C-alpha positions in Angstrom: 21.6 -32.8 -7.3 17.6 -32.9 -7.1 15.6 -30.8 -4.7 13.6 -33.1 -3.2 10.0 -32.8 -1.0 12.0 -33.7 1.6 14.6 -30.9 1.1 12.0 -28.5 0.3 10.4 -29.4 3.7 13.7 -29.1 5.6 14.5 -25.8 3.7 10.9 -24.2 4.8 11.4 -25.4 8.0 14.9 -23.7 8.7 13.6 -20.4 6.9 10.5 -20.6 9.3 12.5 -21.3 12.2 14.9 -18.4 11.8 12.3 -15.6 10.7 10.8 -16.5 14.4 13.9 -17.0 16.2 16.8 -15.0 14.3 19.1 -18.3 15.8 20.9 -21.5 13.5 18.8 -24.3 13.6 20.0 -27.7 14.0 18.8 -31.1 12.9 17.6 -31.9 16.4 15.4 -29.5 16.6 13.9 -30.0 13.6 13.5 -33.3 14.2 11.4 -32.8 17.8 10.1 -29.2 16.4 8.2 -30.0 12.9 7.3 -33.3 13.0 8.2 -34.6 9.3 9.0 -38.0 10.5 12.1 -38.4 9.9 15.2 -38.8 12.3 17.7 -36.5 13.1 20.7 -38.2 10.9 18.5 -37.9 7.9 17.8 -34.1 8.5 21.2 -33.9 9.0 22.3 -35.7 5.9 19.6 -33.4 4.1 21.1 -30.4 5.2 24.6 -31.0 4.4 23.1 -31.6 0.7 21.0 -28.2 1.3 24.2 -26.3 2.4 25.9 -28.0 -0.8 23.3 -26.6 -3.4 24.1 -23.1 -1.5 20.9 -22.8 0.1 22.0 -22.6 3.9 25.1 -21.9 5.5 26.3 -22.5 8.7 27.5 -18.8 10.6 29.8 -20.7 13.0 31.6 -23.9 13.2 29.5 -25.3 16.5 26.4 -23.6 15.3 23.2 -24.8 13.1 22.1 -23.2 9.9 20.4 -20.6 8.5 19.1 -19.3 5.2 21.1 -17.9 2.7 19.9 -15.2 0.3 19.9 -17.7 -2.2 18.0 -20.0 0.2 15.7 -17.1 0.7 14.8 -16.7 -3.0 14.3 -20.1 -3.7 11.6 -19.7 -1.0 9.9 -16.6 -2.6 10.2 -17.2 -5.9 8.8 -20.7 -5.7 7.6 -21.8 -1.9 6.1 -18.8 -0.8 2.1 -18.0 -1.1 1.0 -14.4 0.2 -2.5 -14.1 1.7 -5.7 -11.9 1.8 -5.5 -8.9 4.5 -7.6 -10.3 7.3 -10.5 -8.4 8.0 -9.1 -6.3 11.3 -5.9 -5.7 9.1 -8.3 -3.9 6.4 -10.1 -2.4 9.2 -7.3 -1.4 11.2 -5.8 0.1 8.1 -9.1 2.1 7.2 -9.0 4.0 11.1 -5.3 4.9 10.9 -5.5 6.4 8.1 -8.6 8.3 8.0 -7.6 9.6 11.2 -8.3 13.7 10.9 -6.9 13.0 7.0 -7.1 16.0 4.5 -4.4 16.1 2.5 -2.5 13.9 0.5 0.9 14.1 2.9 -1.1 13.1 5.9 -2.5 10.2 3.9 0.9 9.1 3.2 2.6 10.0 6.4 -0.3 7.6 8.2 0.3 5.1 5.9 4.0 4.5 5.9 3.3 4.4 10.0 -0.2 1.7 9.5 2.1 -0.4 7.9 5.5 -0.2 10.4 2.7 -0.8 12.8 1.5 -4.1 11.2 5.0 -5.5 10.2 7.0 -4.3 12.4 9.5 -3.5 9.7 10.6 0.1 8.3 8.1 1.7 5.8 8.9 3.8 2.9 6.0 6.0 0.9 6.1 8.6 -1.8 3.2 10.5 -2.9 1.7 10.2 -5.7 3.4 12.5 -8.9 2.3 12.5 -12.7 5.3 11.2 -14.2 5.7 14.3 -16.6 9.6 14.8 -16.2 10.8 13.0 -19.5 14.4 12.7 -20.4 15.4 15.0 -23.7 18.9 13.9 -24.1 22.2 12.7 -22.6 25.8 13.6 -22.7 28.2 12.0 -21.4 31.6 13.4 -21.2 35.6 12.9 -19.6 37.3 15.0 -17.2 40.3 13.5 -15.7 40.9 9.7 -14.9 38.3 9.1 -12.6 35.7 11.1 -13.5 33.1 12.0 -16.0 30.4 14.5 -16.3 27.0 13.6 -17.4 24.4 16.2 -18.8 20.8 15.8 -18.4 18.2 17.3 -20.9 14.6 17.2 -19.6 11.4 17.7 -21.7 11.0 20.5 -19.3 14.3 22.3 -20.4 16.0 21.6 -17.4 19.8 20.8 -17.8 21.4 19.0 -14.7 25.6 18.4 -14.6 26.3 15.2 -12.1 30.0 14.6 -11.6 30.4 11.0 -11.8 33.2 9.3 -10.0 34.2 5.8 -11.9 37.5 3.0 -11.2 38.4 3.9 -14.3 37.2 6.0 -17.5 35.7 4.7 -21.1 38.1 6.4 -23.7 35.7 9.3 -25.3 34.9 7.8 -28.2 33.2 5.1 -26.0 31.5 7.5 -23.7 30.0 9.1 -27.3 29.1 5.4 -28.2 27.5 5.1 -24.5 25.8 8.4 -24.8 24.3 7.5 -28.5 23.1 4.2 -26.6 21.3 5.9 -23.7 19.5 8.3 -25.8 18.2 5.9 -28.4 16.7 4.0 -25.7 15.9 6.1 -23.1 15.4 9.5 -24.6 11.7 10.8 -24.7 11.1 8.0 -21.4 9.6 9.1 -17.5 11.5 7.7 -14.5 8.7 4.8 -14.7 9.4 4.0 -18.5 13.3 3.0 -17.1 12.8 -0.9 -16.8 14.4 -3.7 -16.0 14.2 -4.3 -20.3 15.6 -1.2 -21.2 18.7 -1.9 -18.5 18.9 -5.4 -20.1 19.6 -3.9 -23.3 21.6 -1.0 -22.3 24.1 -3.9 -20.0 24.5 -5.6 -23.5 25.7 -2.2 -25.3 27.8 -1.3 -22.1 29.4 -4.5 -21.8 32.8 -4.8 -19.4 31.8 -1.1 -18.3 28.2 -2.2 -16.2 29.4 0.2 -13.3 29.3 3.5 -15.5 25.5 2.5 -16.8 24.5 1.7 -12.9 26.3 5.5 -11.7 24.6 6.7 -14.7 21.4 5.5 -14.0 21.4 6.1 -10.5 22.6 10.0 -11.5 19.7 10.6 -13.5 16.5 8.8 -11.5 17.7 10.9 -9.0 17.5 14.4 -10.8 14.6 13.0 -12.6 13.0 12.6 -8.9 14.8 16.0 -7.4 12.5 17.5 -10.5 9.7 15.9 -9.8 9.9 17.2 -5.9 8.5 13.5 -5.0 8.0 13.8 -1.1 9.1 11.0 0.9 7.7 9.9 4.3 8.9 7.0 6.4 8.3 5.1 9.5 9.7 2.2 11.8 13.5 3.3 11.0 13.9 1.9 14.8 12.4 -1.4 13.8 15.1 -2.4 12.0 18.1 -1.3 14.5 16.3 -3.2 17.2 16.4 -6.2 15.5 19.4 -8.8 16.3 21.1 -8.3 12.9 22.3 -4.9 14.1 23.2 -4.8 17.5 26.6 -4.2 15.9 26.8 -0.3 16.4 29.1 0.3 13.5 26.6 -1.5 11.0 23.4 -0.3 12.9 25.0 3.4 12.6 26.0 3.1 8.9 22.5 1.7 8.4 20.0 4.1 10.1 22.8 7.1 7.7 21.4 5.7 4.7 18.2 4.8 5.7 17.6 8.8 7.0 19.2 10.0 3.0 16.2 10.8 0.6 17.5 10.3 -2.3 19.2 7.0 -1.2 15.4 6.0 -0.4 14.1 7.1 -3.5 16.6 5.3 -5.5 15.9 1.9 -3.5 12.2 2.4 -4.6 13.0 3.5 -8.2 14.4 1.9 -11.2 12.3 -1.1 -12.5 9.2 -1.3 -10.0 6.2 -3.0 -11.9 2.5 -3.5 -10.6 3.6 -6.3 -8.7 5.3 -6.7 -5.5 8.4 -7.0 -6.3 11.2 -8.4 -3.6 15.3 -7.5 -3.3 16.9 -9.9 -0.8 20.3 -9.0 0.4 22.9 -8.4 -1.6 20.1 -8.1 -4.9 20.0 -4.8 -3.1 22.2 -2.0 -5.6 23.2 0.5 -2.4 26.5 -1.6 -0.2 24.5 -0.6 3.2 21.4 -2.6 2.1 23.0 -5.8 1.4 21.7 -7.2 5.3 18.9 -6.4 4.2 15.7 -7.0 2.2 13.2 -4.9 0.2 9.6 -5.3 -0.5 8.1 -2.6 -2.7 5.8 -1.9 -5.1 4.1 1.1 -6.9 0.1 2.4 -7.1 -1.3 4.1 -9.8 -4.5 6.7 -8.9 -6.4 8.0 -11.8 -5.0 9.2 -14.8 -0.9 8.9 -14.9 -0.1 9.8 -11.5 2.7 7.4 -9.7 3.2 6.1 -6.0 5.6 4.4 -4.5 5.7 2.0 -1.2 8.6 -0.1 -0.4 9.3 -2.3 3.4 12.7 -3.0 4.8 13.8 -5.4 7.0 16.5 -8.5 7.8 16.8 -10.8 5.5 15.2 -13.6 7.5 11.8 -10.9 7.3 8.4 -12.6 7.3 7.9 -12.3 3.7 4.5 -13.7 3.7 3.3 -11.4 5.9 4.7 -8.1 4.3 4.3 -9.1 0.7 1.1 -9.7 1.4 -0.2 -6.6 3.7 2.3 -4.6 0.4 -0.4 -6.6 -2.4 -3.3 -5.7 -0.1 -2.6 -1.7 0.2 -1.3 -1.4 -3.2 -4.9 -3.2 -4.4 -7.2 -0.7 -2.1 -5.2 2.3 -1.8 -6.7 4.2 -4.7 -10.3 3.4 -3.7 -8.7 4.8 -0.2 -7.5 7.8 -1.9 -10.6 8.6 -3.3 -12.9 8.4 -0.2 -10.8 10.3 1.7 -9.9 13.1 -0.4 -13.0 13.6 -2.1 -12.4 12.3 -5.4 
């Protein structure tokens, strides 16, 4: 089934409307509100095709349609166009983060605050840190039927032991094979060097034991982040909890607890982040509690070999154009801002 121009316009209308209202939209409303020049009956037929393609869903039998994660992904990858920050947004950021600014930690706190105010979502910002801690050796050892021990040795001669619990534990021989693969691809790497290409190659070696690789990489990243002592700043958690998607008390509580965990936040920002803005939608996020949220993240680089990360969390119906544009603008300008405010 072809995704023609008319279907794309209807999908964009559904996405834009749902971002604004958080309510399902029907064919009659689209016809009246968006002036596409076609009847509601034609729109209804096109919506049926979009639903068959998995780009929209009907949350209730009597309701209109809302975008699916797949629909948002198509929108983000092929339809969305970011914009430059407005002069007002740039000036607002500069004034807010320049107020009483004489330390890098205050800069990160105020940057997090500025982002949450501008976007009305939750922001996560890490201090810049040297990408210095490197993997020297990894060893996986079976403990019992449901757990393995991961031993991580870094270039600073620190030894970290992690017990990893799994649904099933590979044989001793398999774990030796996996240890060799991990050392082959990751020895000498810092967290910043564990990119998507290396993870893909490791997945090929781990085969059906992908869950083992995911758990090991999470433990490695958390250990190295802890050794680097990365400070994480957040702002705007209440922005998330005030949105209609999270009116359910149980769901809101679970998300709140996840967003309060420093290690979870550091893990969300790490892992394959490049200099480009990266968007993870719903179930694309590794953490189970994040499946109803989207994360837009990027890293910024200061002089030398020092990096920091910025992330913005919102519901899957978040305003991707606005958020990606703001994040892109901040990453683009943060180096000069830090230099000006710290006398670098």
